[in-house]
N, C-alpha and C positions, 0 to 999 in steps of 0.2 A: 661414196662411202661403201665399203664392203659389208656383206652381211654380218661377218664376225665383228666388225667394228660397231655396227648398229647394236648388236647384242650387248657388247660391253657398255656402250653409251646408255642403253636402257637400264642396265643394272645400276650404273652410277646414278641415274635419275631416281630409281626406286630408293636407293640409299639416302639420297638427299630428301626425298619426299616423306619417307616413312622412318627416317633416322635409323636405318639398319647399318650402323657403323661397324667397322672391324674393331677388334680389341685395340685399346690404346697402345701405341708403339713402345713408350718408355717402360711401363710395367711389364710388358712382355720381355723386353731385353733384360730387365732386372731379374726376372724369373730364370732366364737362361744363365745369367751370370751367377746366380745363387747356386744352381746345380753345378756349374763349372767350378765354383769355389770349394765344393765338397762339404758345404754346411748343411748336414742332414737335418739338424733340428729346425733350421729356418725353412728348408724345403718342405718339411712336414707341415709347418704353419701355413705356408703358401698353398698347400694342397687342401686346406680346410674347406674351400669352396669346390663342390663336385664339378669335375670337368664337363659333364653333360648339362650342368645348369649355368655355365658361364654365358654371359651376354656378349654380343659383339662379334660372334663368329661370322665370317663371310658365308654366303650361300653357295656352296660348291655342288650341291645336289638337292633336288626337291624332296628326296627321301631323307627324313631326319636322321635315321640311323646311319645311312651312307654318308651323310654330311659329317657326322661325328667321326666316322672312320677316316675320312679324308683329312680332317683336322688333326686326328691322332697321328697319322702318317707324317704330316707336315711338322708337327711338334717334335716327333721322334727324330726326324731327319735333322732338324735344327739343333736339338740337344746334342746329337752325335757330332755335328760339325763344331759346335762350341767346345765340346770336350776334347776333340782332336786338336783344336788350336791351343789347348793348354796342356798337351802332353800325353793324352790317352792314345794308345796305338791305334792306327787306322783299322787294323784287322779286328781288334777288340771292339772298337766303337761301332763298326759296321755289322759285326756279328750280333751285337746286342740290338741294334736297330732292326735288322732283319727279323730277329726273334720276336720283338714286340709288334712289329708291323704285321707279321703273320698271325699273331694272337688277335690283334685288332680286326683283321680281315675275317676271322672266324667268329667274332663276338656276336651274340644274339640279342643283346640289350644295351641300353644306354648306360646302365649301372655297371655292366661288365666292362664297357669301354673305359669308364672312369677308373675302375679297379686296375685295369691294365696300364692306363696312363700313370696312375700313382706309383705302381710297382716300377715302371720304367724310370720315372724321375728319381726315385730313391735309389734304384740300382745304379744309375749313372753317377749320382752324387757319392755313393759308396766307393765306386771305382775311382772317382776323382780324389776322394779323400786318401785312398791308397797311393795314388800317383804323387800327391803332395807329400805324404809321409816318406815315401821311398826317395823322393828328391832331396830330402834333408837328412837322410840316414847316413851314419858313419859306415865305414867299411865293415866294422865288427857287427853292427846291427844288420846290415845287408847280408852278411854271411849267415847270421843267425836266422833271418827270414828265409833265405834260400834253403837252408837245412830243414827248416820246418815244412816248407812246401814239398820237399823231396822225401820226407819221412812221416807224412801224415798217417801212414799205415802202422806206425809204431807208437809206443808210449814215449813221449818226449819230455824230459825233465830238465830243469834248470842246470843241475850239475853237469849233465852231458853237454849242454849248449856252452857252458863255460869252458869245457875242454876244447870244443870245436873252435871257439873264438880266442882261446888263451887269455881269458879274463876271469877274475874272481867272480863267483856267483853274485855276491852283493853288488859289485860294481856293474856287472852286466845287467842286473835287474834294474838298477837305477837308470842306466844309460838307455835301456830298451824302453822303459816307461817314459823317459824324457822325450825320446825321438819319435815314438809311435803313438803315445797317449794310452797305451795298454800295458798292463802287467803281462809278463811272458806267458803265464798260464792262461790268462784271459784271451790273449791273441791266438794261442794254439787252439783253444776250444772254439773260437769264432771261425777259424779256418776249417776245422773239422766239421763244424755245423754247415758251413757254406758248401763243402764238398758232399756232405750227406744229403743235403737238399737237392743238389744236382743229380745225385745218384737215384734218389727217390723218384724224380721226375723222368729221367732219361734212361734208366736201366730196369731190368727185370729182376735184379737181385732182391732177395727177401730182406725184410727189416733186420732180421738177425744177422744175415750176411753183411749188410752194410755196417751195422754196429761193430761186428767183429773186424771187418776190413779196415776200419778207422781206429781200431784199438781202444774203443770206449770200454770202461771197466765192466759194463754189463748192458744188456738190451734195455733194462728198466732205467738205467742211468741215462742212456741215450734218449729214451722216450721222455723222461722228466726234463732233460736239458732242452730238447726241442720245444716242448710244451711251454716251458718258461720263456723261451725266445720268441715264439710266435703264436702261442695259444692253441697249437694243434699237435696231436700225436703224429708219429710218422705215417700211420695209415691214413689219417685225416688229411695230412699234407699231400700225400701221394694222390689220394682220390680227388682232392680239389684242383691241384695244378696239372695232373695228368689229363684230366678232362679238358682243361683249357688248351693243352698242346696237342690234342688229337685232331688231325686234319683229315 
């Protein structure tokens, strides 16, 4: 028997003797399936148990923090592959996984790894929710969504979108809500906020410049909107997440 095989056998022995079992297979699969389904509410419920307090992780390193980092990497890779299998683009899925694995590698505490894990799971679930919404959208709603993405730097109003799609404002409003689950104005604000968050983390633009570039009515409006969304002002958001992404 090779030395490598002896080591594996010894680990299996320890697992049997001291009941150091891996996480149950079925619940783990259910967790990945929930993310893949885009059910953000259920994902949040499943994240109620902190990642660093879960039992049943295999021992991949004798250092507890390194062990958590390895399991975060495995979980992120699995989530990416599950989402790819249900329509998320390979480029988008791997870009996200690379991002969160790098964050995990720089983490300094178990709680930080749990925070990164939770952000990762919710982020993927949000992307899958978008994939599913786009999959059922009519041509008119897709046209509307494409226009919104291309004109986030402007004030986008329902009458203008009705002209772009050749639909009456009232009909477009009903159709958009039916197919996306969002009112037009709510969807636009969500996309502007997503873009603003990305700019806060990855650019040197001032908060005033970001607010103006996304055509928010005022900087104070942008600040209040972000605080309502995540409980943080733009400066607090930038300070918290820029620190995480500094390598």
